[in-house]
C-alpha positions in Angstrom: 0.0 0.0 0.0 1.2 3.5 -0.9 -0.3 6.8 0.1 -3.4 4.9 1.5 -3.9 3.0 -1.7 -4.9 -0.7 -1.5 -2.9 -3.0 -3.8 -4.9 -5.6 -5.7 -2.0 -7.2 -7.5 -0.7 -7.2 -11.1 -2.5 -7.7 -14.3 -0.6 -7.9 -17.6 2.5 -7.0 -15.5 0.9 -3.7 -14.4 0.3 -3.0 -10.7 -3.4 -2.3 -9.9 -4.3 -0.2 -6.8 -7.5 1.2 -5.4 -7.8 4.6 -3.7 -10.2 4.2 -0.7 -12.4 6.9 -2.2 -13.3 4.4 -5.0 -15.4 2.4 -2.6 -17.8 5.4 -2.4 -18.7 5.1 -6.1 -18.7 1.3 -6.0 -21.3 1.4 -3.2 -23.4 4.1 -5.0 -23.4 2.1 -8.3 -24.3 -1.1 -6.4 -27.1 0.5 -4.5 -28.4 2.3 -7.5 -28.6 -0.9 -9.6 -30.2 -2.7 -6.7 -32.9 -0.1 -6.6 -33.3 -0.3 -10.4 -33.6 -4.1 -10.4 -36.2 -4.0 -7.6 -38.3 -1.3 -9.1 -38.1 -2.8 -12.6 -38.7 -6.4 -11.5 -41.0 -6.3 -8.5 -40.7 -10.1 -8.3 -37.1 -9.9 -7.2 -36.5 -10.3 -3.5 -34.4 -7.7 -1.7 -31.4 -10.1 -1.4 -31.6 -11.0 -5.1 -31.7 -7.4 -6.1 -28.8 -6.5 -3.9 -26.8 -9.5 -5.3 -27.4 -8.4 -8.9 -26.5 -4.8 -8.0 -23.2 -5.9 -6.5 -22.4 -8.1 -9.5 -23.2 -5.1 -11.8 -20.9 -2.8 -9.8 -18.1 -5.4 -10.0 -18.6 -5.6 -13.8 -18.5 -1.9 -14.1 -15.2 -1.9 -12.0 -13.8 -4.4 -14.6 -14.9 -2.1 -17.4 -13.1 0.9 -15.9 -10.1 -1.3 -15.3 -10.1 -2.4 -19.0 -10.3 1.3 -20.0 -7.2 2.1 -18.0 -5.4 -1.1 -19.0 -5.8 0.0 -22.6 -3.9 3.2 -21.8 -1.2 1.2 -20.1 -0.8 -1.3 -22.8 -0.6 1.3 -25.5 1.9 3.4 -23.5 4.2 0.4 -23.0 3.9 -0.5 -26.7 5.1 3.0 -27.5 8.0 2.8 -25.1 6.5 4.9 -22.2 7.2 3.1 -18.9 4.0 2.5 -16.8 4.1 2.6 -13.0 0.6 1.3 -12.4 -3.1 2.0 -12.4 -5.1 3.6 -9.5 -8.9 3.5 -9.4 -10.5 6.3 -7.4 -13.9 7.9 -6.8 -14.4 9.3 -10.3 -12.8 6.6 -12.3 -9.1 5.7 -12.7 -5.7 7.0 -13.7 -2.7 5.4 -15.4 0.6 6.4 -13.8 3.5 6.7 -16.3 7.1 7.4 -15.4 7.4 10.0 -18.2 5.4 11.9 -20.8 5.0 10.6 -24.4 7.8 11.7 -26.6 5.7 12.8 -29.6 2.2 14.3 -30.2 1.3 11.1 -32.2 2.2 8.9 -29.2 0.2 11.2 -26.9 -2.8 11.0 -29.1 -2.7 7.2 -29.4 -2.3 6.7 -25.6 -5.1 9.1 -24.8 -7.7 8.0 -27.4 -7.4 4.3 -26.9 -9.2 4.5 -23.5 -12.5 6.1 -24.7 -12.4 3.8 -27.8 -12.1 0.8 -25.5 -15.1 1.9 -23.4 -17.2 2.5 -26.5 -16.3 -0.9 -27.9 -17.3 -2.5 -24.5 -20.7 -0.7 -24.8 -21.1 -2.4 -28.2 -20.1 -5.8 -26.8 -22.7 -5.4 -24.1 -25.5 -4.6 -26.5 -24.4 -7.4 -28.8 -24.8 -9.8 -25.9 -28.3 -8.5 -25.3 -29.3 -8.8 -28.9 -27.7 -12.3 -29.3 -29.0 -13.9 -26.1 -32.4 -12.2 -25.7 -34.2 -15.5 -25.6 -31.6 -17.3 -23.5 -30.8 -15.1 -20.5 -33.2 -14.0 -17.8 -34.7 -10.5 -18.2 -32.9 -9.0 -15.1 -29.6 -10.2 -16.5 -30.3 -8.7 -19.9 -31.4 -5.5 -18.2 -28.1 -5.2 -16.3 -25.9 -6.0 -19.3 -27.8 -3.4 -21.4 -27.3 -0.7 -18.7 -23.6 -1.6 -18.5 -23.5 -0.8 -22.2 -24.9 2.6 -21.5 -22.5 3.2 -18.6 -19.5 2.3 -20.8 -20.8 4.6 -23.6 -21.2 7.4 -21.1 -17.7 6.7 -19.7 -16.2 6.8 -23.2 -18.0 10.0 -24.3 -17.4 11.8 -21.1 -13.7 11.1 -21.2 -13.5 12.6 -24.7 -14.5 16.0 -23.4 -11.6 18.4 -24.3 -9.9 19.2 -21.0 -7.4 17.9 -18.5 -7.3 15.5 -16.8 -9.8 13.7 -19.1 -8.5 11.7 -22.0 -10.1 14.3 -24.3 -7.8 16.9 -22.7 -4.8 14.8 -23.7 -6.2 14.4 -27.2 -6.6 18.2 -27.4 -3.0 18.6 -26.1 -1.7 16.2 -28.7 -3.5 18.2 -31.5 -2.2 21.6 -30.3 1.2 20.1 -29.7 1.3 18.8 -33.3 0.0 22.1 -34.7 2.4 24.4 -32.7 5.3 22.2 -31.8 5.1 23.6 -28.3 4.2 21.1 -25.6 3.9 23.8 -22.8 1.5 25.8 -24.9 -0.5 22.6 -25.6 -0.5 21.7 -21.9 -1.8 25.2 -21.0 -4.6 24.9 -23.6 -5.7 21.5 -22.3 -5.6 22.8 -18.7 -7.8 25.7 -19.6 -10.1 23.3 -21.5 -10.4 21.3 -18.3 -11.4 24.3 -16.3 -14.0 25.3 -18.9 -15.5 21.8 -18.9 -15.5 21.8 -15.1 -17.2 25.2 -15.0 -20.0 23.9 -17.3 -20.5 20.8 -15.1 -20.7 22.9 -11.9 -23.1 25.4 -13.4 -25.2 22.7 -14.9 -25.3 20.8 -11.6 -26.4 23.9 -9.7 -29.2 24.5 -12.2 -30.4 20.9 -11.9 -30.2 21.2 -8.1 -32.2 24.5 -8.1 -34.9 22.7 -10.1 -35.3 20.3 -7.2 -33.2 17.4 -8.5 -30.5 16.3 -6.0 -28.7 14.6 -8.9 -27.3 18.0 -9.6 -25.0 17.6 -6.6 -23.3 14.8 -8.4 -22.6 16.8 -11.5 -21.3 19.7 -9.4 -19.1 17.4 -7.4 -17.6 15.9 -10.6 -17.1 19.5 -12.0 -15.3 20.6 -8.8 -13.1 17.5 -8.9 -12.2 18.2 -12.6 -11.4 21.9 -11.8 -9.0 20.9 -9.0 -7.4 18.2 -11.1 -7.0 20.6 -14.1 -5.4 23.2 -11.7 -3.1 20.5 -10.3 -2.1 19.4 -13.9 -1.1 23.0 -14.7 1.0 23.2 -11.5 2.7 19.9 -12.3 3.5 21.2 -15.8 5.2 24.3 -14.2 7.1 22.1 -11.8 8.3 19.8 -14.5 9.4 22.8 -16.6 11.2 24.5 -13.7 13.0 21.3 -12.6 13.9 20.1 -16.1 17.6 19.5 -16.4 18.2 19.7 -12.7 19.5 17.0 -10.4 19.0 16.3 -6.7 22.0 18.3 -5.5 20.7 21.4 -7.2 17.4 21.5 -5.3 18.2 19.8 -1.9 18.5 21.6 1.4 22.2 21.2 2.0 22.6 22.8 5.4 21.8 19.8 7.5 21.1 20.0 11.2 21.8 16.6 12.7 21.3 15.0 16.1 23.1 12.1 17.8 21.4 8.8 18.2 21.3 9.1 22.0 19.3 12.4 22.0 16.1 11.9 24.0 12.9 12.6 22.2 12.3 15.4 24.8 15.6 17.0 23.8 14.8 16.4 20.1 11.5 18.4 20.5 13.0 21.3 22.5 16.4 21.6 20.8 15.5 20.7 17.2 11.9 20.6 16.2 10.9 23.8 18.1 14.1 25.6 17.3 14.5 25.0 13.6 12.1 25.3 10.7 12.5 21.6 9.8 10.2 18.6 10.2 12.9 16.0 10.0 16.5 15.6 11.1 19.2 13.1 10.2 20.3 10.9 13.2 24.1 10.2 13.4 26.1 7.8 15.6 29.1 9.0 17.6 31.3 8.6 14.5 29.1 11.0 12.5 27.7 8.2 10.3 24.0 8.7 9.5 21.8 6.0 10.8 18.4 7.3 9.9 16.0 10.2 10.0 13.8 11.4 12.8 10.5 13.0 11.8 7.6 14.6 13.5 5.5 11.7 12.5 8.0 9.3 14.2 7.9 11.3 17.5 4.1 11.5 17.5 3.9 7.7 17.4 5.7 7.6 20.8 3.5 8.2 23.9 4.3 11.6 25.4 5.3 10.1 28.8 8.1 8.1 27.1 9.8 11.1 25.5 12.2 11.6 28.5 13.6 8.1 28.3 13.2 7.1 24.6 16.2 8.1 22.4 16.2 9.3 18.8 17.4 5.9 17.4 14.3 4.1 18.7 11.8 6.4 16.8 13.8 7.1 13.6 13.3 5.7 10.2 16.5 3.7 9.5 18.5 4.8 6.5 18.0 1.5 4.6 14.2 1.9 5.0 14.2 5.6 4.0 13.7 7.0 0.5 17.2 7.9 -0.8 18.6 9.1 -4.1 22.1 9.9 -5.3 23.1 13.5 -5.6 23.3 13.2 -9.4 19.7 11.8 -9.8 17.6 13.8 -12.3 14.7 15.6 -10.6 12.1 13.8 -12.7 13.1 10.6 -10.8 13.3 12.5 -7.5 9.8 13.7 -8.0 8.5 10.2 -8.7 10.1 8.9 -5.5 9.0 11.9 -3.5 5.4 11.2 -4.6 5.6 7.6 -3.4 7.4 8.3 -0.1 5.3 7.9 2.9 7.6 10.3 4.8 7.2 12.9 2.0 10.9 13.5 1.8 14.0 12.1 0.0 17.5 11.8 1.5 20.3 12.8 -0.9 23.4 10.6 -0.7 26.9 11.2 -1.9 28.2 7.7 -1.6 27.2 6.5 1.8 27.0 10.0 3.3 23.8 12.0 3.6 24.4 15.5 2.1 20.9 16.9 1.8 17.1 16.5 2.0 14.4 17.2 -0.5 10.8 17.8 0.7 7.8 19.3 -1.0 8.7 22.5 0.7 12.1 22.6 -1.1 10.3 22.0 -4.5 7.8 24.7 -3.7 10.6 27.1 -2.7 12.5 26.5 -5.9 9.3 27.0 -8.1 8.4 30.2 -6.2 11.9 31.7 -6.7 11.8 30.7 -10.4 8.4 32.4 -10.8 9.6 35.6 -9.0 12.6 35.7 -11.3 10.5 35.0 -14.4 12.3 31.7 -15.0 9.1 29.6 -15.0 7.7 31.1 -18.2 8.3 29.1 -21.3 
């Protein structure tokens, strides 16, 4: 598990994880289908309707997974390394280690997901048409509705704005036309905000007309707006950090403590005195053993702070997230995102020479913006 995600395993060599928020939509879909089954087929008992609703929710989960797997398979075929797939409350996301190298690759990776969903919709309807006299009516009803859900998923994802697939299609088209990836990214981000604005406004209109379903549209719109904004920020970060290595961005002025420092001393003499949330822990020879964080201290009962020493609450160096001083910042960002401690230790050989945290990244980007260096 990473960042609260639940690992399901690997499929086609690709790691599949679920964000806990995904269970919200799974329960909603299952409950909604149970209600539909019961209202459409009054002869169905409550338990049978619930079971059919649960099966339908699982099949929709598989449909979303196939949508994301198509992105991953296409990306790997085009030479773009794939980290994994995460399903969350509004769908899923394929995590890649790098961007596509050409506009054509970007287009192919983006468009294959919606095409897969639309094809799945066709498959569902073909099953209904081919087995109309063989399968029970509730089953045909569920398969037919799964077809509509997949069609909606495919069409919705083609809307022209980040972080939707349609936003990436738009970016690939603008990229191909202008030859400027940054300009294409800004266009796709703005498209995402426009799409989000329409969804929020439409949801509020529906809500004012007395339909609570408008809350759902507004919530999706707000999520898309936040995701589009985050995509724009990530683009700026990637541009600012392009060509840099870990030693360029790290905080090099390390304040260290010895392994026999009590947690009480660590709080009073380090955490309350310096503007840091983590400190390397060294032995008597100056060798770094690990890192003590606020999180590590909070896990120790307050009454034990006077007797427990830093070594007992630290994250050992071999268990910490570390990179070499010459590591490109693209790789550092990837590791920083996956680090539960939200920081990366920078090593020069076996010696810790610096720390990189989200605060260091933010400081670098802020300074670059103030100096006008973040503009393309």
